[in-house]
N, C-alpha and C positions, 0 to 999 in steps of 0.2 A: 358709087363705088366700082371703080373699074377693075377688070381681072388684067394683072399683068402676065407676061408671057409664062413666068413659072407656074401661077395659078390655072392658066389656061392648060399647060401641059399636063397638070395634076389631075385636072376635071377630065381630059381626054385619056389619061390612063385609068381612072376611075370607071369612065364609061367603057373601055375596052375590057376591062376585068370583069365588068356585070355582064356584059355581053358576051365574053366567054364562058362564064357561069351558066348563062341562060342556053349557051347553045350546047353545054355538056347536060345539062339538066334535060333538053329535049331529046338529046342523043340517048341518053339513058331511059326514057321512056319509050324510045323507039325499040331498044333491046330488050325490053322487060318482056317477060311471057304472058302478063296479065293483061287484060284488055284496057285502054286508056281510061274507060270509065270508073275503073277500080285504084284510081289514083289517089293516093291518101290527101286528105284536105291540108296536111302541113306542107307536102310538095307543092301544091296548087297556090298556097300563102306564100312560101318562098319565091316562088316564080314570080308572082304578082308584085312582091316588093321589089326583086331585082329590076323588073321593068320599069316600076314606078320610080326607083331609082335612076335608071338610064334616062328616062322622061325629064326628071327634075334636073339632071345635070345639062340636058339638052337645052332646055327652056332657060337656065341661067346662062349658059353661053351664049345662047342667041341674044337674050336681052342685054347682055354687056356689051355684044357686037354692035348692036343697033345703037348703044349710047357712043360708041365710040372708037 
């Protein structure tokens, strides 16, 4: 199954949005008055999920590009 141009564009858009959310979450952490070690587990989990989503999309794009 090859990705067409529209699917690739959508995947890239998902990656961009996820990276923007990651960037915002990291900026919010820097601006918080509490130490980084006090970051709630839910924030950590959400950030890890965003990173995993980006990696998954990139893996998919790379695999499809290798096929053709």
